[in-house]
Each structure stands twice: as structure tokens, then as C-alpha cells.
TORVEX-365737 format. One record per residue: residue number from 1; residue in one letter; z, y, x of N, C-alpha, C, O in turn. Coordinates in steps of 0.1 Angstrom, whole numbers, plus 5000, padded with zeros to 4 digits. Example, Ala and Ser with C-alpha at 12.3 -4.5 7.8 and 13.67 -1.06 7.14 Angstrom:
2
pos|code|nw|nv|nu|caw|cav|cau|cw|cv|cu|ow|ov|ou
1|A|5078|4943|5132|5078|4955|5123|5078|4967|5132|5085|4967|5142
2|S|5071|4978|5128|5071|4989|5137|5079|5000|5129|5080|5011|5134
//
This chain:
303
pos|code|nw|nv|nu|caw|cav|cau|cw|cv|cu|ow|ov|ou
1|M|2443|1777|8491|2439|1793|8489|2426|1792|8490|2421|1785|8499
2|V|2416|1800|8481|2401|1802|8486|2403|1816|8488|2411|1825|8484
3|K|2391|1815|8496|2388|1832|8502|2376|1834|8498|2369|1824|8498
4|K|2372|1846|8493|2360|1851|8491|2355|1867|8497|2363|1876|8494
5|R|2347|1869|8502|2344|1882|8508|2338|1889|8499|2332|1882|8491
6|Q|2338|1902|8498|2330|1911|8489|2320|1917|8495|2321|1923|8506
7|E|2308|1918|8489|2298|1923|8495|2290|1932|8481|2285|1927|8471
8|G|2291|1945|8484|2284|1952|8471|2289|1950|8456|2283|1951|8445
9|G|2303|1948|8460|2313|1948|8449|2310|1933|8443|2317|1930|8433
10|E|2301|1923|8448|2303|1913|8441|2308|1900|8450|2308|1901|8463
11|P|2312|1891|8446|2318|1879|8455|2308|1869|8464|2300|1862|8458
12|V|2308|1870|8474|2297|1863|8483|2302|1849|8484|2314|1847|8487
13|P|2294|1838|8481|2303|1825|8484|2301|1819|8498|2290|1818|8503
14|E|2311|1816|8503|2307|1811|8517|2319|1800|8519|2324|1795|8509
15|I|2322|1797|8531|2330|1782|8533|2344|1784|8528|2352|1792|8532
16|R|2346|1773|8519|2360|1775|8514|2371|1775|8523|2373|1764|8527
17|E|2380|1785|8527|2390|1785|8533|2403|1779|8528|2407|1787|8519
18|V|2412|1768|8528|2421|1763|8525|2434|1765|8533|2434|1759|8544
19|A|2443|1772|8530|2456|1775|8535|2467|1763|8534|2466|1755|8524
20|F|2476|1761|8542|2489|1748|8538|2495|1753|8530|2498|1765|8530
21|S|2498|1743|8518|2507|1748|8508|2515|1733|8505|2511|1723|8500
22|A|2531|1736|8510|2538|1728|8506|2541|1722|8494|2545|1730|8486
23|P|2540|1707|8490|2545|1704|8477|2558|1711|8474|2566|1713|8483
24|A|2562|1714|8462|2573|1716|8456|2586|1709|8462|2587|1697|8465
25|G|2595|1716|8464|2606|1709|8469|2606|1701|8482|2614|1692|8486
26|R|2593|1705|8490|2593|1699|8503|2592|1710|8513|2588|1721|8510
27|P|2597|1706|8526|2599|1715|8538|2585|1717|8542|2576|1709|8542
28|A|2585|1732|8545|2571|1738|8550|2564|1733|8562|2572|1729|8570
29|G|2553|1732|8564|2548|1727|8579|2542|1717|8581|2534|1715|8590
30|V|2547|1706|8571|2540|1695|8572|2541|1684|8560|2550|1686|8552
31|E|2533|1675|8559|2533|1667|8546|2527|1655|8549|2516|1655|8556
32|V|2532|1643|8544|2528|1631|8546|2523|1622|8532|2531|1618|8524
33|L|2511|1620|8529|2510|1611|8518|2499|1599|8522|2494|1596|8533
34|T|2498|1592|8508|2488|1582|8510|2475|1586|8507|2472|1597|8505
35|L|2466|1576|8507|2452|1581|8500|2451|1579|8486|2444|1585|8478
36|A|2462|1568|8483|2461|1567|8467|2467|1580|8462|2462|1586|8453
37|E|2477|1584|8469|2482|1599|8463|2473|1609|8462|2474|1618|8454
38|L|2463|1609|8474|2453|1621|8476|2446|1617|8464|2445|1626|8455
39|R|2440|1605|8460|2430|1603|8450|2438|1610|8438|2432|1617|8430
40|A|2449|1608|8436|2457|1613|8421|2457|1625|8420|2461|1629|8408
41|R|2453|1636|8430|2458|1650|8428|2446|1655|8421|2435|1654|8425
42|A|2450|1663|8410|2440|1668|8404|2427|1675|8409|2416|1675|8404
43|D|2432|1682|8422|2419|1690|8430|2411|1679|8440|2403|1683|8449
44|A|2416|1667|8438|2409|1659|8448|2396|1658|8449|2391|1655|8460
45|C|2386|1662|8437|2373|1664|8436|2368|1674|8445|2357|1673|8450
46|R|2376|1683|8448|2373|1694|8458|2372|1691|8472|2365|1699|8480
47|L|2378|1679|8476|2376|1674|8488|2364|1669|8493|2361|1667|8504
48|S|2356|1668|8483|2341|1663|8488|2335|1675|8488|2323|1672|8491
49|T|2335|1687|8487|2327|1698|8492|2333|1705|8504|2345|1705|8507
50|P|2323|1710|8510|2325|1715|8524|2340|1726|8524|2341|1733|8514
51|H|2349|1726|8534|2360|1735|8530|2366|1734|8546|2367|1725|8554
52|R|2370|1746|8547|2374|1745|8563|2391|1749|8564|2396|1760|8561
53|P|2399|1738|8566|2414|1741|8564|2419|1748|8576|2412|1751|8585
54|G|2432|1751|8575|2436|1760|8584|2447|1752|8588|2456|1759|8594
55|F|2448|1738|8586|2458|1731|8594|2452|1717|8599|2440|1712|8598
56|H|2462|1711|8606|2456|1696|8611|2459|1687|8599|2468|1688|8590
57|H|2444|1675|8600|2444|1665|8593|2447|1652|8602|2440|1651|8613
58|L|2455|1642|8600|2458|1631|8609|2455|1619|8600|2464|1620|8591
59|L|2448|1609|8599|2445|1601|8591|2443|1586|8597|2433|1583|8603
60|L|2453|1578|8594|2451|1564|8599|2444|1554|8587|2452|1553|8577
61|L|2436|1548|8587|2430|1542|8578|2434|1527|8579|2433|1521|8590
62|D|2440|1521|8569|2444|1507|8569|2434|1496|8560|2432|1485|8565
63|R|2429|1501|8549|2418|1490|8547|2412|1500|8539|2415|1512|8536
64|G|2396|1491|8536|2384|1498|8531|2374|1506|8541|2371|1502|8552
65|R|2370|1514|8536|2360|1522|8544|2360|1537|8542|2365|1538|8531
66|L|2357|1549|8548|2357|1558|8545|2346|1569|8554|2346|1569|8566
67|V|2339|1576|8548|2331|1584|8554|2335|1600|8553|2336|1607|8542
68|H|2336|1604|8566|2343|1618|8562|2332|1626|8574|2328|1620|8584
69|S|2329|1639|8571|2321|1647|8580|2330|1657|8584|2339|1662|8577
70|V|2326|1659|8598|2333|1670|8607|2324|1678|8613|2316|1673|8622
71|D|2323|1691|8609|2310|1699|8613|2299|1691|8618|2298|1687|8630
72|F|2290|1689|8607|2279|1681|8609|2279|1668|8616|2269|1662|8619
73|R|2289|1663|8617|2288|1649|8621|2294|1641|8612|2305|1646|8607
74|E|2290|1631|8608|2293|1620|8600|2299|1610|8603|2291|1603|8609
75|H|2312|1604|8601|2319|1598|8608|2323|1585|8599|2328|1587|8588
76|V|2321|1574|8602|2326|1561|8594|2334|1554|8598|2333|1547|8607
77|L|2346|1557|8590|2360|1551|8594|2362|1536|8592|2358|1533|8580
78|A|2367|1525|8599|2369|1511|8595|2386|1511|8596|2392|1520|8601
79|P|2390|1500|8591|2403|1500|8593|2409|1501|8607|2403|1497|8617
80|G|2420|1507|8610|2425|1511|8622|2420|1521|8631|2425|1522|8642
81|D|2410|1530|8626|2403|1540|8628|2413|1554|8629|2420|1553|8619
82|L|2415|1562|8634|2424|1574|8633|2414|1586|8635|2408|1589|8645
83|L|2415|1592|8626|2406|1607|8624|2418|1618|8625|2429|1618|8620
84|W|2412|1627|8633|2420|1638|8636|2411|1652|8635|2404|1655|8645
85|S|2411|1660|8627|2403|1669|8624|2412|1684|8622|2421|1686|8615
86|R|2406|1692|8630|2416|1705|8634|2414|1718|8627|2403|1722|8622
87|P|2426|1726|8627|2421|1739|8620|2408|1744|8622|2403|1744|8634
88|G|2400|1751|8610|2391|1758|8614|2378|1748|8615|2366|1752|8614
89|Q|2379|1737|8616|2367|1726|8614|2364|1726|8600|2372|1725|8591
90|V|2349|1726|8600|2343|1723|8584|2344|1709|8582|2339|1701|8590
91|Q|2350|1704|8570|2350|1691|8567|2349|1688|8552|2353|1696|8543
92|H|2344|1675|8551|2347|1671|8535|2346|1655|8536|2341|1648|8545
93|F|2351|1651|8524|2356|1637|8524|2342|1629|8517|2333|1635|8511
94|G|2340|1616|8519|2333|1609|8511|2339|1603|8499|2348|1609|8494
95|D|2332|1591|8494|2342|1586|8485|2354|1577|8489|2354|1567|8497
96|L|2367|1582|8481|2376|1576|8486|2383|1565|8479|2394|1559|8481
97|T|2374|1562|8469|2376|1549|8461|2376|1535|8472|2368|1532|8481
98|G|2388|1530|8469|2387|1516|8478|2395|1518|8493|2398|1508|8500
99|A|2396|1534|8495|2401|1537|8511|2415|1535|8509|2420|1540|8498
100|E|2422|1530|8516|2436|1530|8519|2442|1533|8532|2440|1525|8541
101|G|2450|1542|8533|2457|1545|8546|2468|1557|8542|2473|1559|8531
102|R|2471|1563|8556|2483|1576|8551|2475|1586|8562|2469|1584|8572
103|L|2478|1599|8555|2474|1611|8559|2485|1621|8562|2493|1624|8553
104|V|2485|1628|8574|2495|1636|8576|2487|1650|8578|2477|1651|8585
105|L|2492|1662|8571|2488|1672|8574|2500|1683|8579|2511|1681|8576
106|F|2496|1693|8587|2506|1695|8594|2498|1710|8601|2488|1711|8607
107|E|2508|1721|8598|2503|1733|8607|2510|1734|8620|2521|1731|8622
108|A|2501|1738|8632|2500|1739|8646|2516|1745|8650|2523|1741|8659
109|G|2519|1756|8640|2533|1760|8644|2546|1749|8642|2557|1752|8647
110|F|2544|1739|8635|2556|1731|8632|2560|1722|8641|2570|1716|8640
111|L|2552|1721|8652|2555|1711|8668|2561|1725|8675|2559|1737|8672
112|D|2569|1720|8684|2574|1726|8696|2562|1730|8707|2555|1721|8711
113|P|2561|1742|8711|2551|1746|8720|2548|1732|8731|2537|1727|8733
114|A|2560|1727|8737|2556|1715|8749|2550|1705|8745|2542|1699|8752
115|T|2553|1701|8730|2547|1690|8724|2530|1693|8722|2521|1686|8726
116|A|2530|1704|8716|2516|1710|8716|2506|1711|8726|2494|1710|8724
117|A|2513|1714|8736|2505|1714|8749|2503|1701|8754|2492|1697|8757
118|A|2513|1694|8755|2511|1678|8759|2500|1672|8752|2493|1663|8758
119|A|2498|1675|8738|2489|1666|8730|2477|1674|8726|2469|1670|8718
120|R|2476|1684|8733|2466|1693|8734|2459|1696|8719|2447|1697|8717
121|I|2467|1698|8709|2463|1699|8695|2455|1709|8692|2447|1709|8683
122|E|2457|1718|8702|2440|1730|8699|2429|1728|8704|2420|1736|8703
123|D|2428|1716|8710|2414|1711|8717|2406|1709|8705|2405|1698|8700
124|W|2398|1720|8699|2388|1717|8691|2378|1710|8693|2373|1705|8683
125|Y|2374|1709|8704|2361|1701|8711|2367|1688|8712|2357|1680|8709
126|G|2377|1681|8715|2381|1667|8710|2374|1660|8702|2368|1665|8692
127|P|2373|1644|8704|2368|1633|8694|2375|1636|8680|2387|1636|8679
128|P|2368|1637|8671|2374|1637|8657|2381|1623|8654|2390|1622|8646
129|V|2374|1611|8662|2376|1598|8659|2381|1589|8668|2375|1587|8678
130|R|2393|1582|8666|2397|1575|8679|2398|1561|8674|2399|1559|8662
131|H|2398|1551|8685|2397|1536|8680|2406|1531|8690|2402|1526|8701
132|P|2424|1533|8686|2435|1525|8694|2434|1511|8690|2433|1507|8678
133|E|2435|1504|8704|2437|1488|8700|2451|1484|8705|2459|1491|8710
134|G|2452|1473|8702|2465|1465|8707|2478|1471|8706|2483|1476|8696
135|A|2483|1470|8719|2496|1481|8717|2497|1497|8712|2505|1504|8707
136|A|2485|1498|8715|2482|1514|8713|2481|1518|8698|2487|1527|8691
137|A|2474|1508|8695|2472|1511|8677|2483|1504|8671|2483|1505|8659
138|R|2492|1499|8676|2508|1495|8671|2516|1508|8672|2522|1515|8663
139|G|2515|1510|8685|2524|1523|8685|2520|1534|8675|2528|1541|8670
140|V|2507|1536|8673|2504|1549|8660|2508|1543|8647|2516|1548|8639
141|A|2505|1533|8646|2508|1529|8632|2525|1529|8626|2529|1532|8615
142|E|2533|1525|8639|2547|1524|8637|2551|1541|8638|2560|1545|8632
143|A|2544|1549|8645|2550|1566|8645|2548|1569|8631|2556|1576|8626
144|L|2537|1564|8625|2531|1570|8613|2541|1565|8602|2548|1573|8595
145|R|2542|1551|8601|2553|1542|8592|2568|1553|8593|2574|1557|8583
146|Q|2571|1556|8603|2585|1564|8606|2584|1576|8601|2592|1580|8593
147|L|2573|1583|8605|2571|1595|8598|2572|1598|8584|2578|1607|8578
148|H|2563|1586|8578|2561|1587|8565|2574|1586|8556|2577|1593|8546
149|T|2584|1573|8561|2594|1573|8556|2607|1583|8557|2614|1584|8547
150|E|2610|1590|8567|2615|1602|8570|2611|1611|8558|2620|1617|8551
151|F|2596|1614|8557|2593|1624|8552|2599|1623|8534|2606|1631|8528
152|G|2597|1613|8530|2601|1608|8517|2619|1606|8514|2624|1603|8503
153|A|2625|1609|8525|2641|1609|8524|2646|1620|8525|2655|1623|8533
154|L|2641|1628|8516|2646|1642|8517|2662|1643|8506|2664|1638|8495
155|G|2668|1649|8513|2683|1647|8506|2693|1637|8513|2705|1637|8511
156|G|2686|1627|8524|2696|1621|8532|2704|1626|8542|2713|1620|8548
157|L|2696|1640|8545|2702|1649|8555|2700|1661|8551|2692|1665|8543
158|P|2711|1670|8560|2708|1685|8557|2695|1691|8562|2690|1687|8572
159|L|2691|1699|8554|2677|1702|8556|2672|1706|8569|2661|1702|8573
160|E|2680|1714|8576|2678|1716|8588|2676|1705|8599|2667|1703|8608
161|I|2685|1697|8595|2682|1682|8606|2671|1675|8600|2662|1670|8607
162|H|2671|1675|8589|2657|1667|8585|2643|1670|8590|2634|1663|8593
163|L|2646|1686|8590|2634|1691|8598|2633|1687|8612|2622|1684|8617
164|D|2642|1687|8617|2642|1682|8634|2638|1671|8633|2629|1668|8640
165|V|2642|1664|8625|2638|1650|8626|2623|1647|8625|2616|1640|8633
166|L|2618|1653|8612|2603|1652|8611|2596|1658|8623|2587|1652|8629
167|R|2601|1670|8627|2597|1676|8639|2591|1665|8651|2580|1663|8656
168|H|2606|1659|8654|2603|1650|8665|2592|1637|8664|2584|1633|8673
169|L|2596|1631|8649|2587|1620|8647|2570|1624|8646|2561|1616|8648
170|L|2569|1636|8643|2554|1640|8642|2553|1641|8657|2543|1635|8662
171|A|2561|1647|8666|2558|1648|8680|2552|1634|8685|2541|1633|8691
172|V|2561|1626|8683|2558|1612|8688|2544|1606|8682|2536|1601|8690
173|L|2542|1608|8671|2528|1607|8665|2517|1613|8672|2509|1606|8678
174|V|2516|1626|8672|2504|1633|8678|2503|1630|8692|2492|1628|8697
175|L|2514|1628|8701|2513|1622|8716|2507|1608|8715|2499|1605|8724
176|R|2509|1602|8707|2503|1586|8709|2490|1585|8705|2481|1578|8710
177|A|2487|1596|8692|2472|1598|8687|2465|1605|8700|2454|1599|8704
178|A|2469|1615|8707|2464|1623|8717|2460|1613|8726|2448|1613|8730
179|H|2467|1604|8730|2467|1596|8743|2467|1582|8739|2475|1574|8745
180|P|2456|1577|8728|2458|1562|8724|2457|1549|8732|2460|1537|8728
181|G|2454|1553|8745|2452|1541|8757|2438|1538|8758|2432|1534|8769
182|G|2431|1540|8745|2416|1534|8749|2406|1543|8751|2409|1555|8748
183|A|2396|1542|8754|2388|1553|8754|2381|1557|8741|2378|1549|8732
184|P|2377|1571|8741|2372|1577|8729|2360|1569|8725|2354|1562|8733
185|G|2358|1571|8713|2341|1568|8709|2333|1576|8713|2336|1585|8721
186|E|2319|1574|8707|2311|1583|8712|2307|1597|8706|2296|1602|8707
187|E|2319|1603|8701|2321|1615|8696|2325|1624|8705|2322|1637|8703
188|S|2331|1617|8716|2335|1626|8728|2326|1632|8734|2315|1626|8733
189|G|2328|1643|8740|2320|1648|8750|2320|1643|8762|2327|1634|8767
190|G|2309|1650|8768|2309|1642|8784|2321|1649|8792|2330|1655|8787
191|G|2319|1646|8806|2326|1652|8816|2341|1644|8820|2346|1634|8816
192|G|2346|1652|8829|2359|1643|8835|2375|1651|8829|2378|1656|8818
193|A|2382|1649|8839|2396|1653|8836|2396|1670|8832|2391|1679|8839
194|V|2401|1672|8820|2403|1686|8817|2412|1693|8823|2423|1688|8825
195|N|2408|1706|8829|2417|1714|8836|2419|1728|8830|2412|1733|8821
196|A|2429|1733|8838|2436|1747|8832|2427|1755|8830|2427|1761|8819
197|T|2419|1756|8839|2407|1768|8839|2397|1768|8827|2392|1777|8820
198|Y|2395|1754|8827|2384|1753|8814|2394|1755|8801|2391|1759|8790
199|L|2406|1751|8802|2413|1753|8789|2415|1766|8786|2417|1769|8774
200|R|2416|1777|8797|2419|1790|8790|2406|1798|8787|2405|1808|8780
201|F|2395|1790|8794|2380|1796|8790|2378|1794|8777|2374|1802|8769
202|R|2379|1778|8774|2380|1775|8760|2385|1782|8748|2380|1784|8737
203|D|2397|1785|8752|2404|1790|8740|2398|1810|8740|2399|1818|8730
204|A|2395|1814|8752|2389|1827|8751|2376|1826|8744|2375|1834|8735
205|V|2368|1818|8747|2356|1816|8737|2359|1817|8725|2354|1826|8719
206|E|2369|1808|8717|2372|1806|8706|2377|1820|8701|2374|1822|8689
207|R|2385|1829|8707|2386|1841|8703|2377|1850|8702|2376|1859|8694
208|G|2366|1847|8713|2357|1861|8716|2341|1860|8715|2333|1868|8719
209|F|2338|1846|8709|2322|1842|8707|2317|1851|8698|2305|1854|8698
210|T|2325|1858|8690|2313|1866|8681|2314|1878|8688|2306|1886|8682
211|R|2320|1884|8697|2320|1897|8705|2311|1894|8719|2307|1905|8724
212|S|2308|1886|8723|2300|1885|8736|2299|1870|8739|2308|1861|8738
213|R|2286|1869|8744|2280|1856|8747|2278|1856|8764|2270|1847|8768
214|R|2283|1865|8773|2280|1866|8785|2292|1859|8792|2303|1862|8789
215|V|2290|1851|8801|2299|1845|8810|2306|1854|8815|2318|1854|8814
216|A|2300|1864|8823|2306|1875|8832|2319|1882|8826|2329|1885|8832
217|D|2317|1882|8812|2325|1889|8803|2341|1882|8803|2352|1888|8805
218|Y|2338|1866|8800|2350|1858|8800|2354|1860|8815|2365|1865|8817
219|A|2347|1856|8823|2351|1857|8837|2360|1868|8844|2370|1866|8851
220|R|2354|1880|8838|2363|1892|8842|2376|1895|8835|2385|1901|8840
221|S|2377|1890|8823|2390|1892|8814|2401|1879|8819|2413|1879|8816
222|L|2395|1869|8825|2406|1857|8829|2406|1857|8843|2412|1848|8848
223|G|2400|1867|8851|2401|1865|8864|2396|1860|8874|2398|1861|8886
224|Y|2386|1851|8867|2378|1842|8877|2365|1846|8879|2361|1857|8874
225|A|2357|1839|8887|2344|1841|8894|2336|1835|8882|2342|1827|8875
226|P|2324|1838|8880|2315|1830|8868|2314|1817|8873|2317|1808|8866
227|R|2308|1816|8888|2307|1802|8888|2319|1792|8891|2317|1781|8894
228|T|2329|1798|8890|2345|1791|8889|2345|1782|8872|2347|1770|8869
229|L|2342|1794|8865|2345|1790|8851|2328|1779|8845|2327|1772|8836
230|S|2319|1783|8856|2310|1771|8852|2313|1759|8857|2311|1749|8850
231|R|2318|1759|8868|2322|1745|8875|2334|1739|8868|2336|1727|8871
232|A|2342|1743|8861|2350|1738|8855|2350|1734|8843|2358|1726|8838
233|T|2338|1742|8836|2334|1736|8822|2327|1725|8822|2328|1716|8814
234|E|2316|1724|8833|2308|1712|8837|2317|1701|8839|2314|1691|8833
235|A|2329|1702|8846|2336|1692|8849|2343|1684|8837|2344|1672|8837
236|S|2348|1694|8826|2354|1688|8814|2349|1689|8804|2354|1683|8794
237|A|2336|1696|8802|2329|1694|8790|2316|1688|8790|2310|1685|8779
238|G|2311|1688|8804|2298|1681|8805|2286|1691|8804|2275|1686|8804
239|V|2288|1703|8803|2278|1716|8801|2286|1727|8809|2299|1728|8810
240|G|2275|1735|8815|2279|1750|8818|2285|1757|8810|2286|1754|8798
241|A|2290|1771|8817|2300|1780|8807|2289|1786|8799|2292|1785|8787
242|K|2277|1791|8802|2268|1798|8793|2264|1787|8781|2265|1791|8769
243|E|2260|1774|8784|2258|1764|8777|2271|1761|8761|2270|1758|8749
244|F|2280|1764|8769|2292|1760|8762|2293|1770|8747|2295|1766|8736
245|I|2290|1788|8756|2296|1798|8748|2284|1797|8738|2287|1801|8726
246|D|2270|1793|8740|2261|1792|8732|2262|1779|8720|2257|1781|8709
247|R|2268|1770|8722|2272|1758|8717|2281|1765|8703|2279|1766|8691
248|R|2290|1768|8710|2299|1777|8701|2293|1786|8691|2297|1785|8680
249|V|2287|1793|8694|2278|1805|8684|2270|1796|8673|2272|1799|8661
250|V|2262|1785|8678|2253|1779|8672|2260|1772|8661|2257|1776|8650
251|L|2269|1763|8662|2281|1758|8653|2287|1767|8644|2289|1763|8632
252|E|2291|1778|8646|2295|1790|8636|2283|1793|8627|2284|1794|8615
253|A|2268|1796|8635|2260|1797|8626|2253|1790|8615|2246|1794|8606
254|K|2255|1772|8619|2254|1762|8612|2264|1766|8600|2259|1771|8590
255|R|2275|1765|8603|2282|1763|8594|2282|1777|8582|2288|1776|8571
256|L|2276|1788|8586|2277|1798|8577|2263|1796|8571|2261|1798|8559
257|L|2254|1791|8578|2241|1792|8571|2244|1777|8559|2241|1777|8547
258|A|2250|1766|8564|2249|1754|8554|2255|1756|8545|2251|1749|8536
259|H|2268|1763|8542|2278|1765|8533|2281|1779|8528|2291|1782|8522
260|G|2273|1786|8530|2272|1800|8525|2258|1803|8521|2248|1797|8524
261|D|2261|1815|8513|2246|1823|8510|2244|1835|8513|2238|1843|8506
262|Q|2250|1838|8525|2246|1850|8534|2234|1851|8541|2230|1841|8548
263|S|2227|1861|8539|2213|1865|8545|2212|1863|8560|2223|1864|8565
264|A|2203|1861|8568|2201|1858|8580|2208|1872|8589|2211|1871|8600
265|A|2208|1883|8583|2208|1897|8589|2225|1897|8587|2232|1901|8597
266|R|2232|1893|8575|2246|1895|8577|2252|1882|8586|2263|1884|8591
267|I|2246|1872|8589|2253|1863|8597|2252|1870|8612|2262|1872|8620
268|A|2239|1872|8614|2239|1880|8629|2246|1890|8632|2248|1893|8644
269|D|2252|1899|8620|2261|1910|8623|2276|1901|8625|2284|1906|8633
270|R|2278|1893|8620|2289|1884|8619|2294|1881|8634|2305|1882|8641
271|L|2279|1875|8637|2279|1865|8652|2279|1877|8663|2282|1874|8675
272|G|2276|1889|8661|2275|1899|8671|2263|1901|8675|2263|1907|8686
273|F|2252|1898|8670|2236|1899|8672|2234|1912|8667|2239|1917|8657
274|A|2226|1920|8677|2222|1934|8675|2213|1934|8658|2214|1943|8650
275|D|2205|1923|8657|2197|1922|8646|2193|1907|8640|2197|1897|8646
276|A|2187|1906|8629|2183|1891|8627|2173|1888|8634|2172|1875|8636
277|T|2165|1894|8638|2153|1890|8646|2157|1885|8661|2149|1878|8669
278|N|2170|1889|8665|2174|1884|8680|2183|1872|8677|2183|1863|8685
279|F|2189|1872|8665|2196|1859|8661|2188|1849|8657|2191|1837|8661
280|S|2176|1851|8650|2168|1842|8648|2161|1835|8659|2161|1823|8659
281|K|2156|1842|8669|2151|1840|8680|2159|1829|8690|2154|1819|8696
282|F|2176|1834|8689|2185|1825|8695|2187|1813|8690|2189|1804|8698
283|F|2187|1811|8679|2189|1800|8667|2178|1792|8672|2181|1781|8677
284|Q|2167|1797|8669|2154|1786|8672|2152|1783|8686|2146|1772|8689
285|R|2157|1792|8699|2158|1783|8711|2165|1774|8711|2162|1763|8716
286|Q|2177|1775|8705|2189|1765|8707|2188|1751|8699|2191|1740|8702
287|T|2182|1756|8688|2178|1743|8681|2165|1738|8676|2164|1728|8669
288|G|2155|1745|8679|2142|1742|8674|2136|1744|8662|2124|1741|8658
289|T|2147|1751|8654|2141|1756|8640|2146|1769|8638|2154|1775|8646
290|T|2142|1774|8627|2147|1787|8623|2161|1786|8615|2165|1775|8613
291|P|2168|1797|8611|2179|1797|8604|2177|1789|8592|2183|1779|8589
292|I|2164|1797|8583|2162|1796|8569|2157|1781|8569|2158|1775|8558
293|A|2151|1774|8581|2144|1761|8578|2158|1750|8579|2161|1739|8573
294|F|2164|1757|8587|2180|1748|8588|2187|1746|8576|2191|1735|8572
295|R|2190|1760|8569|2194|1760|8557|2188|1751|8548|2195|1741|8544
296|V|2175|1752|8544|2167|1744|8537|2171|1727|8538|2175|1719|8529
297|A|2169|1725|8556|2168|1710|8556|2180|1705|8551|2180|1695|8544
298|V|2194|1712|8553|2207|1709|8555|2210|1707|8538|2212|1696|8533
299|R|2209|1717|8532|2209|1716|8516|2202|1704|8510|2206|1696|8502
300|G|2191|1704|8514|2181|1692|8507|2185|1678|8514|2185|1667|8508
301|G|2189|1680|8524|2193|1664|8526|2209|1661|8519|2214|1650|8515
302|A|2215|1672|8518|2229|1671|8509|2224|1666|8497|2228|1656|8492
303|G|2216|1672|8492|2212|1670|8476|2210|1656|8477|2206|1650|8466
//
């Protein structure tokens, strides 16, 4: 599904948002396919343009090489690498020619809440690429093989039972993918063990970064002292609470600047700034460049 906002009666281009759409005759909420099947789709060419899916992508590369960009980071996948991009992240595929592997698309609500929490599927700041090795790699590959086989076995079981089996097999896969047994690659952020205080703060920022950039506001709504939030965020994400909020705002600003034609004033309004001047000062302080210069550089580089 493509969404466009209206401004002055004319469509305003922005990041293409894509909703999950189950293939005809297939259960809703999950789909498993090969990269060969993905290439064969009529709309596969649209994968090379930036888009923001509302569902998870979990891809295991078997052969070849694949370049995939997630939120302005380009990742080069080799055989055995595992890519996990999450709802809301802006992504696009590179050349799919010669790449072979399997891809799982699923909505967050397809999994039971306990599995979703254990696999931290809402950790939008987790590393997009993992490099499982040895027994961990074999476990991921086998879990994906079983899920793919069951997905193609529609009709072998009553539909409700088939859905339950898919849900359980997907649970095994995401748990193995979230805990592959090896250290994450350089895509991961700094910091130590993730704690509940940080997770609550992270989720609150995701919901409210367009309304507030003040640590005190989040601390008040969550029932913590500001220093408690900063310590928890420093321990889990490697940055303080204020820097964490600012990085999230900058990321969204970059998405809107790179993939849409809205003015700085319109983006400032969407992100909760009083005016374009305040937004430009904030963006330049955080990135070292102006919003317009960033847009020109990104689009020039992409061209």
C-alpha cells in the first residue's frame, strides 16, 4: 500500500509506506519466500527505491552477495549472514541478481506476546545484520527450512492448526535470530546489557519524539528521575538519554529530507519544532550540515 499526504490539494511525495499483504489463499500475518520468487514478482523493481514497510523482514542469504540499506547504513551480506529489518525502518534492496536465500515477512502481532518480548522484536535499535556461526548458524538455517516447508504445506492441516504451527515455528526462528550465539557485527551500538528501564524509555521515545525532546518529560511520564533514565540508557545504548532522543529526531529528519520533497518548514512542524530556523540549527548542530545541504548530498550521492 502506498500512502501520500495532501498539501494544498496536491500529492506530496514522501517515503513510500508499505503494509503487509498476504498472498491470495495464504494465511495473514506471515509469508515465506525465496529471493528467486521475490525477483519474479512484478513489483520487485520497487524494492530498489526507499520504502518503509510496516512489517518485519528476516532474510538468510545462502549464496551470492546482496547489498541492503537500512536507515542510511549500507550492509553487504555474504552467505550465512542474517538480515533483520523492522517495521518503520527505511530500506531498499540492491541488485538481487545472483543472490539466493530465503525471506520471511511477518507482522509483529502474528507472534505471541511472550515470544515477542523474549526476542525483543521491537528493538528498532538492534543490529540489522548478524553473523551466526557453527551450531548457531545451523540452528537458524534449520528453523527457517522448517518454517518454509510448513508455509508451503497449506491444506495438509486444518487452517487454525496450520496457523498455530507457523506461529510456533516462527517463534523458534526469531528467538534463534535474536540470540544467535555470536557477537553482533559492527552495526550494533555500544553499551552493555539491556534493562527494563531503558526499554520503557526507548518505547516512550518512539511514541513521543515528535512532541518532546526533553528528558524530564519522559522521566515524569515513566515515573523515573532524569538521572535514572540517563544511566540506564548509557548502560544499554552507549549514549545518554538526551543524546538518544536527539539521535531519533535526527534519523527521522534524515528520512524525510532524503526521501521526500517537503520543505524544511513542513518537516520542522512534523518533528515538533517551533519553526524552520530552530529545526535547521538543531540539525546542523547534530550533523554538521544544514538540512538542505544534507538533502543535496544524499540525492547527489544516490544519483
